[in-house]
Rosetta silent file (secondary structure, phi, psi, omega in degrees, C-alpha in Angstrom):
SEQUENCE: MKVINVYEQYFNADAVINEIPRHAAIVGLQAESDEGHILYRVFVNFFPFNDPEDFAVTYDARAEKTIFEAEGRRSRKREAKLMESFREEADALCEELGGTVFWDDPLRDAKID
SCORE:     score description
SCORE:     0.000 S_00000001
   1 L     0.000  133.359  179.367   22.554   -3.558   10.411 S_00000001
   2 E  -122.032  126.567  179.403   22.475    0.128    9.521 S_00000001
   3 E  -116.657  127.981 -179.176   25.178    2.543   10.672 S_00000001
   4 E  -131.030  133.390  171.466   24.682    6.302   10.355 S_00000001
   5 E   -82.504  105.323  179.979   26.950    9.142   11.437 S_00000001
   6 E   -66.776  -41.270  178.244   24.456   11.379   13.229 S_00000001
   7 E  -139.982  139.218  178.049   27.166   14.020   13.694 S_00000001
   8 E  -152.769  135.858  178.184   30.629   14.175   12.158 S_00000001
   9 E  -155.587  147.036  177.384   33.239   16.935   12.035 S_00000001
  10 E   -99.395  138.131  178.944   36.945   17.409   11.333 S_00000001
  11 E  -135.060  154.217  165.791   39.082   19.520   13.690 S_00000001
  12 E   -64.299  147.663 -176.045   42.689   20.552   14.050 S_00000001
  13 E  -155.851  175.882  178.460   44.188   18.365   16.739 S_00000001
  14 E  -144.890  125.974  176.510   47.441   17.244   18.273 S_00000001
  15 E  -166.255  153.744  169.211   48.624   13.726   19.043 S_00000001
  16 E  -125.490  113.146 -176.483   51.536   11.404   18.467 S_00000001
  17 E  -130.193  130.893 -175.473   50.314    7.839   18.083 S_00000001
  18 L    56.428   37.379  178.401   52.460    4.933   16.936 S_00000001
  19 L    64.458   17.529  179.246   55.306    7.444   16.634 S_00000001
  20 E  -115.712  122.446  176.610   53.384    9.358   13.939 S_00000001
  21 E   -65.068  135.508  178.184   52.396   13.003   14.537 S_00000001
  22 E  -118.181  129.933 -175.372   48.667   13.604   14.046 S_00000001
  23 E  -113.925    1.684 -179.906   47.489   17.133   13.303 S_00000001
  24 E  -150.830  164.732  177.275   43.755   16.549   12.858 S_00000001
  25 E  -146.331  147.485  169.025   40.899   14.422   14.104 S_00000001
  26 E  -107.670  132.427 -179.379   37.498   13.366   12.923 S_00000001
  27 E  -125.511  152.689  179.949   34.947   13.068   15.703 S_00000001
  28 E  -167.254  165.276  171.410   31.402   11.831   15.583 S_00000001
  29 E  -114.104  123.230 -173.649   28.273   10.401   17.079 S_00000001
  30 E  -116.917  136.727  175.091   27.266    7.207   15.317 S_00000001
  31 E  -109.488  135.665  176.505   23.934    5.365   15.447 S_00000001
  32 E  -127.666  120.945 -179.239   23.742    1.653   14.730 S_00000001
  33 E  -123.345  145.567 -179.311   20.357    0.005   14.392 S_00000001
  34 E  -160.796  118.508  173.750   19.442   -3.605   13.773 S_00000001
  35 L    47.794   52.334  175.972   16.147   -5.446   14.192 S_00000001
  36 L    79.493   14.616  179.415   14.600   -3.096   16.750 S_00000001
  37 E  -122.459  136.519 -179.645   17.834   -2.468   18.637 S_00000001
  38 E  -128.631  140.668  170.293   19.670    0.880   18.680 S_00000001
  39 E  -139.377  150.956  176.980   23.049    1.914   19.993 S_00000001
  40 E  -121.971  139.140  176.252   24.956    5.167   19.875 S_00000001
  41 E  -134.321  148.854  172.004   28.693    5.530   20.079 S_00000001
  42 E   -98.386  138.635  175.330   31.089    8.459   20.210 S_00000001
  43 E  -134.288  151.237  174.315   34.278    8.096   18.194 S_00000001
  44 E  -133.686  133.112 -179.751   37.517   10.022   17.804 S_00000001
  45 E  -137.341  109.676  177.912   40.030    9.259   15.078 S_00000001
  46 E   -82.406  142.363  177.750   43.328   11.157   14.848 S_00000001
  47 E  -143.603  161.601 -169.724   45.051   11.326   11.453 S_00000001
  48 L   -59.407  -52.161 -179.054   48.245   12.914   10.059 S_00000001
  49 L    48.681   57.311 -179.795   46.856   15.851    8.003 S_00000001
  50 L   -83.182  -11.242 -178.701   50.306   16.937    6.836 S_00000001
  51 L  -138.656  135.004 -177.634   48.889   18.859    3.879 S_00000001
  52 L   -58.885  -15.747  178.937   45.741   21.050    3.881 S_00000001
  53 L   -98.832   -5.430 -173.737   44.425   19.108    0.884 S_00000001
  54 L  -104.037   98.840  178.304   45.119   15.645    2.337 S_00000001
  55 L  -102.408   28.392  178.448   42.220   14.329    4.383 S_00000001
  56 L   -65.306  116.069 -176.069   43.389   10.703    4.155 S_00000001
  57 L   -94.140  128.479  173.841   42.165    9.187    7.393 S_00000001
  58 L   -94.961  160.792 -176.702   44.147    6.413    9.042 S_00000001
  59 L  -120.183   19.786  178.334   42.464    4.001   11.435 S_00000001
  60 L   -94.868    4.279 -178.506   45.303    3.136   13.801 S_00000001
  61 L  -133.507   52.223 -174.526   44.516    6.058   16.123 S_00000001
  62 E  -120.210  141.803  172.689   40.811    5.527   16.802 S_00000001
  63 E  -137.164  148.778  178.242   38.837    5.146   19.998 S_00000001
  64 E  -146.547  158.105 -179.955   35.124    4.739   20.493 S_00000001
  65 E  -145.598  129.330  173.952   32.669    4.323   23.328 S_00000001
  66 E   -76.102  125.372 -176.988   29.075    3.120   23.331 S_00000001
  67 E  -112.430   -9.011  176.437   27.064    5.711   25.265 S_00000001
  68 E  -157.659  138.264  177.335   23.531    4.373   24.784 S_00000001
  69 E  -153.610  128.468 -178.777   22.068    0.969   23.932 S_00000001
  70 E  -166.647  171.781  169.889   18.462   -0.214   24.118 S_00000001
  71 E   -72.833  144.468  177.957   15.544   -1.718   22.268 S_00000001
  72 L   135.759 -158.581 -177.901   13.966    0.816   19.963 S_00000001
  73 L  -138.955  178.894  179.710   14.894    3.058   17.075 S_00000001
  74 L   -59.278  145.499  178.726   16.540    6.389   16.336 S_00000001
  75 L  -141.085  122.655  178.687   15.131    9.398   18.135 S_00000001
  76 H   -61.530  -36.940  179.281   15.995   13.031   17.324 S_00000001
  77 H   -64.197  -45.213  178.088   15.156   13.973   20.919 S_00000001
  78 H   -62.842  -43.643 -179.860   17.533   11.309   22.273 S_00000001
  79 H   -61.549  -40.389  177.218   20.258   12.371   19.818 S_00000001
  80 H   -62.449  -40.566  178.309   19.955   16.002   20.931 S_00000001
  81 H   -65.641  -42.202  179.092   20.334   14.861   24.552 S_00000001
  82 H   -64.807  -34.034  179.323   23.386   12.719   23.696 S_00000001
  83 H   -66.870  -22.185  178.335   24.993   15.688   21.912 S_00000001
  84 H   -62.420  -31.944 -179.553   24.858   17.649   25.174 S_00000001
  85 L  -108.286   10.921 -174.819   27.589   15.415   26.606 S_00000001
  86 H   -57.938  -51.437 -176.028   29.347   14.700   23.306 S_00000001
  87 H   -63.799  -37.280  177.524   32.475   16.812   23.856 S_00000001
  88 H   -61.730  -45.258  178.249   32.958   15.473   27.364 S_00000001
  89 H   -64.975  -43.339 -179.791   32.791   11.895   26.057 S_00000001
  90 H   -65.359  -40.117  178.216   35.073   12.711   23.105 S_00000001
  91 H   -62.247  -36.200  177.157   37.606   14.423   25.375 S_00000001
  92 H   -64.742  -39.369  176.789   37.764   11.283   27.537 S_00000001
  93 H   -66.642  -40.001  177.001   38.543    9.233   24.413 S_00000001
  94 H   -58.700  -42.635  179.594   41.201   11.792   23.409 S_00000001
  95 H   -61.613  -41.489  177.269   42.789   11.393   26.829 S_00000001
  96 H   -59.406  -38.356 -178.245   42.914    7.609   26.353 S_00000001
  97 H   -84.341  -13.869 -178.971   44.715    8.108   23.049 S_00000001
  98 L    81.937   30.620 -178.530   47.004   10.841   24.399 S_00000001
  99 L  -129.894  175.784  179.903   45.725   13.558   22.078 S_00000001
 100 E  -135.633  135.474  172.167   43.800   16.813   22.040 S_00000001
 101 E  -100.463  133.007  177.632   41.063   18.080   19.737 S_00000001
 102 E   -92.754   90.953 -173.112   40.986   21.845   19.235 S_00000001
 103 E   -59.813  -28.257 -178.915   37.220   22.365   19.369 S_00000001
 104 E   -86.865    7.420 -176.380   37.481   26.036   18.422 S_00000001
 105 E  -133.103   67.345  179.835   39.412   25.219   15.233 S_00000001
 106 E   -71.309  148.477  176.444   37.251   23.127   12.875 S_00000001
 107 L   -93.263  -25.574  179.267   38.625   22.112    9.487 S_00000001
 108 L  -144.992  159.753  173.688   35.183   21.584    7.933 S_00000001
 109 L   -66.603  154.616  179.100   31.584   22.330    8.799 S_00000001
 110 L   -68.999  145.366  171.092   29.751   19.668   10.742 S_00000001
 111 E  -104.215  122.868 -178.558   27.755   17.019    8.903 S_00000001
 112 E  -124.833  127.581 -179.888   24.519   16.303   10.707 S_00000001
 113 L  -102.417    0.000    0.000   22.076   13.596    9.645 S_00000001
């Protein structure tokens, strides 16, 4: 099984999860392939970010959703299409967790594979 973050970016965010304030989130589109099978999932993970130098990510405030699954392999064309609805999917996950990602306030440049 091979897992690749097709897109990943850190943003300022706001959430209180498990009674801990979260001030940032990492969001991404992940591809997982195994023996001719591919799936893509969107994930959102809120973390404390109490210090501008502290990017220690916790995993108790994470949600993910599989948005595509089929026989086949990675496709740049498919990934571009999935990115068109990425923020909508991520916002739905944020709502489930009770948080908000500030899309206009990134903490780092996006990593795109």
